[in-house]
C-alpha positions as CSV (number, residue, x, y, z in Angstrom):
1,M,66.2,32.0,10.5
2,P,63.3,33.1,13.0
3,N,64.8,36.6,13.2
4,R,64.6,36.8,9.3
5,S,61.0,35.5,9.2
6,N,60.2,38.2,12.0
7,S,61.7,40.8,10.1
8,A,59.8,40.0,7.0
9,L,56.3,39.8,8.8
10,E,57.0,42.9,10.9
11,R,55.2,45.0,8.4
12,I,52.3,43.0,8.1
13,L,52.2,41.9,11.7
14,P,54.0,44.5,14.0
15,E,55.0,43.1,17.4
16,Q,52.5,43.3,20.0
17,R,53.0,43.7,23.9
18,L,50.7,42.0,26.5
19,L,50.8,43.4,29.9
20,L,49.8,41.2,32.9
21,K,49.7,43.4,35.9
22,T,49.3,41.7,39.6
23,Q,49.3,43.8,42.8
24,S,53.1,43.2,43.3
25,S,54.3,43.2,39.9
26,T,53.8,43.6,36.2
27,R,54.8,41.3,33.4
28,V,55.4,42.1,29.9
29,I,54.7,39.2,27.1
30,H,56.2,40.0,23.4
31,L,53.9,38.5,20.9
32,R,56.5,38.4,17.7
33,P,55.1,38.3,14.4
34,M,55.7,34.4,13.9
35,T,54.0,33.7,17.1
36,Q,50.9,35.8,15.9
37,L,50.9,34.0,12.6
38,G,51.0,30.6,14.6
39,L,48.3,31.6,16.8
40,M,46.2,32.8,13.8
41,G,46.9,29.5,11.8
42,G,45.7,27.5,14.8
43,T,42.6,29.3,15.3
44,A,41.8,29.1,11.4
45,I,42.3,25.2,11.5
46,L,40.1,24.8,14.5
47,V,37.3,26.9,13.1
48,G,37.5,25.0,9.9
49,W,37.4,21.7,11.5
50,A,34.5,22.6,13.6
51,I,32.6,23.8,10.5
52,L,33.5,20.9,8.6
53,S,32.5,18.5,11.4
54,G,29.1,20.3,11.9
55,A,28.4,20.2,8.3
56,L,29.0,16.4,8.0
57,L,27.0,15.9,11.2
58,A,24.2,17.9,9.8
59,Y,24.1,16.2,6.5
60,D,24.2,12.5,8.0
61,R,21.3,13.6,10.3
62,I,19.4,15.3,7.5
63,G,19.9,12.3,5.2
64,G,19.0,9.8,7.9
65,G,16.0,11.6,9.0
66,K,14.8,12.1,5.3
67,Q,15.1,8.3,4.9
68,S,13.5,7.7,8.0
69,Q,10.5,9.9,7.2
70,T,10.1,8.4,3.8
71,E,10.1,4.8,5.3
72,Q,7.6,5.8,8.0
73,A,5.3,7.6,5.5
74,Q,5.6,4.4,3.1
75,T,4.8,2.2,6.1
76,T,1.8,4.6,7.1
77,Y,0.5,4.5,3.6
78,E,0.7,0.8,3.4
79,A,-1.1,0.2,6.6
80,R,-3.8,2.6,5.5
81,L,-4.5,0.8,2.4
82,E,-4.3,-2.5,4.1
83,A,-6.9,-1.4,6.6
84,L,-9.2,0.1,3.9
85,A,-9.2,-3.4,2.1
86,D,-10.1,-5.0,5.3
87,E,-12.9,-2.7,5.8
88,R,-14.0,-3.0,2.2
89,D,-14.1,-6.9,2.6
90,A,-16.0,-6.4,5.8
91,R,-18.4,-4.0,4.2
92,A,-19.1,-6.7,1.3
93,A,-19.6,-9.4,3.7
94,E,-22.2,-7.4,5.7
95,A,-24.0,-6.5,2.3
96,Q,-24.2,-10.2,1.1
97,E,-25.7,-11.2,4.7
98,A,-28.3,-8.3,4.2
99,Q,-29.1,-9.6,0.7
100,L,-29.4,-13.0,2.2
101,R,-31.9,-11.8,4.9
102,F,-33.8,-9.7,2.4
103,A,-34.2,-12.7,0.1
104,V,-35.5,-14.7,3.2
105,A,-37.8,-12.1,4.1
106,L,-39.3,-11.9,0.4
107,D,-39.9,-15.8,0.3
108,Q,-41.7,-15.4,3.7
109,V,-44.0,-12.5,2.4
110,A,-44.6,-14.8,-0.6
111,K,-45.5,-17.7,1.4
112,Y,-47.8,-15.7,3.7
113,Q,-49.5,-14.1,0.6
114,A,-50.0,-17.5,-0.9
115,D,-51.5,-18.7,2.6
116,L,-53.8,-15.7,2.7
117,L,-55.1,-16.1,-0.7
118,T,-55.9,-19.7,0.0
119,A,-57.6,-18.9,3.3
120,Q,-59.6,-16.2,1.4
121,Q,-60.6,-18.7,-1.3
122,E,-61.8,-21.3,1.3
123,K,-63.7,-18.5,3.0
124,N,-65.5,-17.7,-0.1
125,E,-66.3,-21.4,-0.9
126,L,-67.7,-21.8,2.5
127,E,-69.9,-18.7,2.5
128,A,-71.0,-19.8,-0.8
129,G,-72.0,-23.3,0.4
130,L,-73.5,-21.9,3.5
131,D,-75.8,-19.8,1.5
132,A,-76.7,-22.6,-0.6
133,M,-77.5,-24.7,2.4
134,Q,-79.3,-21.9,4.0
135,Q,-81.5,-21.8,0.9
136,K,-82.1,-25.5,0.7
137,L,-82.8,-25.4,4.5
138,G,-85.3,-22.7,4.1
139,T,-87.0,-24.5,1.1
140,A,-87.0,-27.7,3.2
141,M,-88.5,-26.1,6.0
142,A,-91.3,-24.5,3.9
143,A,-92.0,-27.6,2.0
144,L,-92.1,-29.8,5.3
145,P,-94.0,-27.7,8.1
146,E,-95.0,-31.2,9.6
147,A,-91.4,-32.1,10.6
148,G,-92.0,-30.4,13.9
149,A,-89.5,-28.8,16.4
150,A,-87.1,-31.7,16.0
151,G,-86.2,-31.2,12.5
152,V,-85.9,-27.6,13.0
153,Q,-83.5,-28.1,15.9
154,E,-81.3,-30.3,14.1
155,K,-81.0,-28.0,11.1
156,E,-80.3,-25.0,13.4
157,L,-77.4,-27.4,14.9
158,A,-75.9,-27.9,11.6
159,L,-76.2,-24.3,10.6
160,T,-74.4,-23.4,13.8
161,A,-71.5,-25.8,13.0
162,L,-71.2,-24.2,9.6
163,N,-70.9,-20.7,11.1
164,D,-68.2,-21.8,13.8
165,Q,-66.2,-23.2,10.7
166,L,-66.7,-20.0,8.9
167,R,-65.6,-18.0,12.1
168,A,-62.4,-20.2,12.4
169,T,-61.6,-19.7,8.5
170,A,-62.0,-15.9,8.9
171,E,-59.6,-15.9,11.9
172,A,-56.9,-18.0,10.1
173,R,-57.2,-15.4,7.3
174,D,-56.7,-12.4,9.6
175,S,-53.7,-14.3,11.3
176,A,-51.9,-15.0,7.8
177,A,-52.7,-11.2,6.9
178,K,-51.0,-9.9,10.0
179,E,-48.0,-12.3,9.5
180,A,-47.6,-11.1,6.0
181,R,-47.6,-7.5,7.1
182,L,-44.9,-8.3,9.6
183,A,-42.8,-9.9,6.9
184,Q,-43.3,-7.1,4.6
185,A,-42.1,-4.7,7.4
186,E,-39.1,-7.0,7.9
187,A,-38.3,-7.0,4.1
188,A,-38.3,-3.3,3.9
189,A,-36.0,-3.1,6.9
190,A,-33.7,-5.4,5.4
191,K,-33.8,-3.5,2.2
192,A,-32.9,-0.1,4.2
193,E,-30.1,-1.7,5.7
194,Q,-28.8,-3.0,2.4
195,Q,-28.9,0.4,0.9
196,Q,-27.1,1.8,3.7
197,L,-24.4,-0.8,3.2
198,I,-24.2,-0.2,-0.4
199,A,-23.8,3.7,0.3
200,R,-20.9,2.9,2.8
201,N,-19.3,0.5,0.3
202,D,-19.4,3.1,-2.3
203,E,-17.5,5.6,0.0
204,L,-15.0,2.9,1.0
205,F,-14.3,1.9,-2.5
206,T,-13.9,5.6,-3.5
207,Q,-11.3,6.1,-0.8
208,I,-9.5,2.9,-1.9
209,E,-9.7,3.8,-5.8
210,D,-8.2,7.2,-4.8
211,A,-5.4,5.6,-2.7
212,V,-4.8,2.9,-5.6
213,T,-4.6,5.7,-8.2
214,A,-2.1,7.9,-6.0
215,S,0.0,4.7,-5.7
216,V,0.4,4.0,-9.4
217,V,1.3,7.6,-10.2
218,P,4.8,7.7,-8.7
219,F,5.8,4.4,-10.4
220,E,4.5,5.5,-13.9
221,D,6.6,8.9,-13.5
222,M,9.6,7.1,-12.3
223,F,9.5,4.7,-15.4
224,D,8.7,7.5,-17.8
225,K,12.1,9.5,-16.3
226,L,14.2,6.4,-16.8
227,G,12.8,5.9,-20.6
228,L,13.1,2.1,-20.4
229,D,10.6,-0.3,-22.1
230,T,8.2,-0.8,-19.1
231,D,5.9,-3.0,-21.1
232,K,8.6,-5.5,-21.7
233,L,9.6,-5.5,-17.9
234,L,6.1,-5.9,-16.8
235,A,5.5,-8.7,-19.4
236,S,8.5,-10.6,-17.8
237,I,7.1,-10.0,-14.4
238,D,3.7,-11.5,-15.6
239,E,5.5,-14.5,-17.1
240,G,7.8,-15.1,-14.0
241,Y,4.7,-14.7,-11.4
242,A,1.9,-16.6,-12.9
243,G,1.2,-19.3,-10.4
244,Q,-2.5,-20.3,-9.7
245,G,-4.1,-23.1,-7.7
246,G,-6.3,-23.9,-5.0
247,P,-9.6,-25.8,-4.5
248,L,-12.6,-24.5,-6.2
249,T,-15.7,-23.9,-4.1
250,P,-19.2,-22.8,-5.0
251,A,-20.3,-19.1,-3.9
252,A,-22.5,-19.2,-0.8
253,V,-24.7,-16.1,-1.8
254,S,-26.0,-15.4,-5.3
255,T,-26.6,-11.5,-6.0
256,S,-28.5,-12.2,-9.4
257,G,-30.9,-9.7,-10.3
258,N,-29.4,-7.1,-7.5
259,A,-27.9,-4.4,-9.7
260,A,-26.5,-2.8,-6.7
261,I,-24.5,-5.8,-5.6
262,S,-23.3,-6.5,-8.8
263,E,-21.9,-3.2,-9.4
264,T,-20.0,-3.4,-5.8
265,E,-18.6,-6.7,-7.1
266,A,-17.5,-5.1,-10.3
267,R,-15.8,-2.1,-8.6
268,A,-14.2,-4.6,-6.1
269,G,-12.7,-6.6,-9.0
270,E,-11.4,-3.3,-10.6
271,I,-9.7,-2.4,-7.3
272,I,-8.1,-5.8,-7.2
273,V,-6.8,-5.4,-10.7
274,S,-5.5,-1.9,-9.9
275,L,-3.7,-3.3,-6.5
276,D,-2.2,-5.9,-8.7
277,Q,-1.0,-3.3,-11.2
278,V,0.7,-1.5,-8.1
279,N,2.3,-4.8,-7.1
280,R,3.6,-5.4,-10.7
281,Y,5.3,-2.0,-10.7
282,R,6.7,-2.8,-7.2
283,I,8.1,-6.0,-8.2
284,A,9.5,-4.3,-11.5
285,S,11.2,-1.8,-9.7
286,D,12.8,-4.2,-7.4
287,K,14.6,-5.4,-10.5
288,L,16.1,-2.3,-11.3
289,P,19.1,-0.5,-9.6
290,L,17.0,2.4,-8.2
291,A,18.4,2.5,-4.5
292,M,21.5,4.1,-3.2
293,P,24.4,1.4,-2.8
294,L,25.3,2.8,0.6
295,K,23.4,3.5,3.7
296,S,25.9,4.8,6.0
297,A,27.5,8.2,5.9
298,F,29.5,9.2,2.9
299,R,30.9,12.1,0.6
300,Y,29.9,12.6,-2.8
301,T,33.5,13.2,-4.1
302,S,33.3,12.9,-7.7
303,G,30.3,12.9,-10.4
304,F,29.6,11.4,-13.7
305,G,31.0,12.9,-16.9
306,A,34.3,14.5,-18.0
307,R,37.3,14.3,-15.4
308,W,40.9,15.3,-15.8
309,G,40.4,15.2,-19.5
310,R,38.7,11.8,-19.6
311,A,35.2,10.4,-19.0
312,H,34.4,9.4,-15.6
313,Q,31.5,6.6,-16.2
314,G,30.3,6.4,-12.6
315,V,30.0,8.5,-9.2
316,D,32.4,8.3,-6.4
317,L,31.2,7.9,-2.8
318,A,33.8,8.2,0.0
319,G,33.7,6.7,3.5
320,P,35.7,4.8,5.9
321,I,37.0,1.4,5.0
322,G,34.7,-1.5,5.6
323,T,31.5,0.5,5.1
324,P,28.9,-1.9,3.7
325,V,28.1,-2.1,0.1
326,L,24.5,-3.0,-0.6
327,A,22.8,-4.1,-4.0
328,P,20.5,-1.3,-5.2
329,G,18.2,-3.8,-6.9
330,D,17.5,-7.6,-7.6
331,G,20.0,-9.2,-10.0
332,V,22.6,-11.9,-10.5
333,V,26.4,-11.5,-10.0
334,T,28.3,-11.8,-13.1
335,F,31.9,-10.9,-12.0
336,A,33.4,-10.8,-8.6
337,G,37.1,-10.3,-8.6
338,R,40.1,-8.2,-9.5
339,Q,40.4,-6.0,-12.4
340,S,43.0,-3.5,-13.5
341,G,42.2,0.1,-12.4
342,Y,39.0,-1.0,-10.7
343,G,40.8,-3.0,-8.1
344,N,38.4,-5.4,-6.5
345,L,35.4,-5.4,-8.5
346,I,31.8,-6.8,-8.6
347,K,29.4,-6.6,-11.6
348,I,25.5,-7.4,-11.1
349,E,23.2,-7.8,-14.0
350,H,19.7,-6.5,-13.6
351,A,16.5,-6.4,-15.9
352,L,16.3,-4.8,-19.3
353,G,19.9,-4.9,-19.8
354,T,21.0,-2.7,-16.8
355,E,24.3,-3.5,-15.2
356,T,26.0,-2.2,-12.0
357,R,29.5,-2.1,-11.1
358,Y,31.4,-1.5,-7.7
359,A,34.8,-0.9,-7.8
360,H,38.0,-0.2,-5.4
361,L,36.3,-2.8,-2.6
362,S,38.3,-4.2,0.2
363,K,36.4,-7.2,0.5
364,I,34.1,-9.2,-1.8
365,R,31.1,-11.1,-0.4
366,V,29.5,-12.6,-3.2
367,K,30.2,-15.0,-6.0
368,V,29.5,-15.2,-9.7
369,G,26.1,-16.7,-10.4
370,Q,24.8,-15.8,-7.0
371,K,21.2,-14.1,-7.1
372,V,21.0,-10.9,-5.0
373,S,18.3,-9.0,-3.7
374,R,17.8,-5.0,-3.0
375,G,19.7,-4.3,0.1
376,S,21.7,-7.3,0.1
377,L,25.4,-6.9,1.6
378,I,27.7,-7.6,-1.4
379,G,31.1,-6.0,-0.4
380,D,33.1,-3.7,1.8
381,M,34.4,-0.1,0.6
382,G,38.1,0.1,0.2
383,N,41.0,1.5,-1.4
384,T,42.1,-1.1,-4.1
385,G,43.1,-0.3,-7.8
386,R,43.9,3.1,-9.0
387,S,42.4,5.1,-6.1
388,T,43.6,8.1,-4.1
389,G,41.7,7.0,-0.9
390,P,38.8,4.9,0.5
391,H,35.6,5.2,-1.7
392,L,33.2,3.4,-3.9
393,H,33.2,3.8,-7.6
394,Y,29.6,3.1,-8.6
395,E,28.5,2.5,-12.2
396,V,25.2,1.9,-14.0
397,R,25.3,0.5,-17.4
398,V,22.2,0.4,-19.9
399,N,22.8,-2.4,-22.9
400,G,26.5,-1.6,-22.2
401,K,26.7,2.1,-22.3
402,A,27.6,4.0,-19.0
403,V,24.8,6.4,-17.8
404,N,24.6,8.6,-15.0
405,P,23.5,6.5,-11.7
406,M,22.1,9.5,-10.2
407,S,19.4,9.6,-12.8
408,F,18.1,6.2,-11.7
409,I,18.4,7.3,-8.0
410,K,16.6,10.5,-8.4
411,A,13.8,8.9,-10.5
412,A,13.0,6.8,-7.5
413,Q,13.0,9.4,-4.8
414,N,9.3,9.7,-4.5
415,V,8.8,5.9,-4.6
416,F,11.4,4.7,-2.0
């Protein structure tokens, strides 16, 4: 039999001779066609195995690196947004403190101005009284020349006392005017500080508004691609997350009459509303099956659509038996058991009539009625039911109709 095979291969692979020469002898090795064919086949198998292993390793590293970069970018963005929010709160507090100092300074200026007017009025009254007394004194002295030196001395003493009182009043007036000027300078400085804080707040709010807008766009694009009734989903979020409470305390600082502070507060309120919108989108996305059910390395072995003359209503993801299977979104387990063709099967109901199925499992780790969250472990990959090897058959259905699971996963690739 080997001779016939060698004869048949002789035309394609003629016999080769390998000469091994040493100092004392020469050895000839005959490479028959069958031997050459075996060497070539073994070499091809080794090269193919090396290429396949390298491709799988590169795919695993690229997938893991991409996921790690996405998670790192998401974490960095959330940290930046939180830092901007803290900076916004600090600037708003500083603006309120500046407004309070400005109001106190204005009150002090008003008090000093009132004291100055009172002192000026008293001075005018004393000057008028002094003029009247001087006139009366002059008339009396002219009418009573016989009063003598003693009477004149008494009147001079009275006049001196009045002049001293007038001088003291003038000094009080000058002191009040000086304090009023100082208070006006402090009020101007407080006003300038307030304007600087308002300008910093405006810049900070602009950054936060841009960041919030950039956060909303990926969610809106994702829901548009899915074609689901997003308003209905958000309404369910509002209904389920509507708790309020806590003691009511009066505001410590009033900003009435200050248009700049009022505008800042209005912008801060708008940012809070926008952040709440982002949070609503985030909660809504958690209730839909948008993530991959596998985090470990796997092979994509069969897609959604026609296969072998029949409709394949999901995707097949192959991997080792026991690979963890995770919930791609929040939901409730509606079936956990064995079903013909599917083998060990889990069904999870999500929001807006969406349902996911996980077939051919080696182990089921959830029970009917159990609530699961995105990323929860629900089972292990297996080879049960109608299956040619270990893999996960993953389905997504909307209102009972099977849809391509990858449409959900791809729609969320810029969000998660």
